[in-house]
N, C-alpha and C positions, 0 to 999 in steps of 0.2 A: 493881231493883238488878239489876246487873250480874252475873252466875255468876263464880266462880272458874274459872280454866283447868286442866283436871286436868294430871295430870303427864305424862300421853301426849301433850299439845302440843308439849314439848319433845322429847320423843324422836322425834317424827311430824318433827318439823322437822329433826331432824338425819339422818330417812333421806333426806331429798329433797336434804341437801350429800354423804352418801356415793352417791348416785344420779347425781348429775352431774360427782362426782369419777370416779366410775366409767365416765361415758359418755368426757369427758376423755381418762383413761388407755385406754379402750377406741379411742378414735380416734387418738392419739399416732401418728407414725410409726417411732417406738423400738422397737427388741424390748425384749424382757420387762417393758413397760408393761401387758401387758393380764395377763401373771399377778400382777403387783401391783396393778392396779384391781381383781381377784376377791374378794378379802375384802371392798371398798366394796360388790360387787355383794351379795356374801350378804347382807351388813348392811344393805341397804336392801332387799334382797328380806324376809328375816325377821323386820327389824325393823320393817319398816311393818306386815307382820302381827300382828305383836304390838299395835304400837301403834294400828292399828286396830281390834283387841279391845278393847284396853282404854279405846278414846275409845267404842268403842258402851257400854260397862259403865259408864263416867260421863256417856253423853249430852253427848259433846261432839264436834258434827258438825265443828268446825272442825280437832281435831284427826286425825277420820277422812279427812278430804279430804287434808288432807298426807301423810298417810300412805299414802293411793294415792297420791298424785305420785309421793312414792319409789319405791313400787314400780314403776310405770310407767316411772322413770327407770333401773331396773335391769335392766327388760323389755326397755327400747329399746337399751340396750347391748348385750346379748347378741343382740338381732333386727340390730342393725348390724353384728357380726360374723360372724354365720350368713351376711349378704349379702354382707357383701366376702369372706367366704373362701370361699363359693359360686362367686362372678364370678370368684375370682383361680384356683382349683382350675381351673374351665372354660379358662380363656385359657393355662393350663399344660397342662391335657390338651391343648387346641387344640394346643398347640405341639408337644408331643411325636405326637401326631398328624400334622401335617404333617413334622416332621423326619422320624418314620419313613418314610413314603410316599418324603419326596424320595430315605431311605437306598436303599431298597429297590426304587427305579426306577432308580438307577446315575446316571453321567453320561449327557449325551447324545451 
């Protein structure tokens, strides 16, 4: 006889959706989408943590796995943004240094 699914399973599934929405919003090249996506990221992380805890309490391994996937997606969005801004910041900094060097050397 199959066990009934715990309520944590549904909550864990919603964290996967929230994490996926967060990644999409983080990657969109439209201003303000990152700010709109932050509540989804917070929900994916904190909701996933709560759903995993509840899934462990009900011995529901599927709920725990889904909750962990939601948390992973939430973290992946932040990792993407961190890498993107590090690279973009490095390019901007290199351009500023090159412009400063050109301005200090003067014209030939």
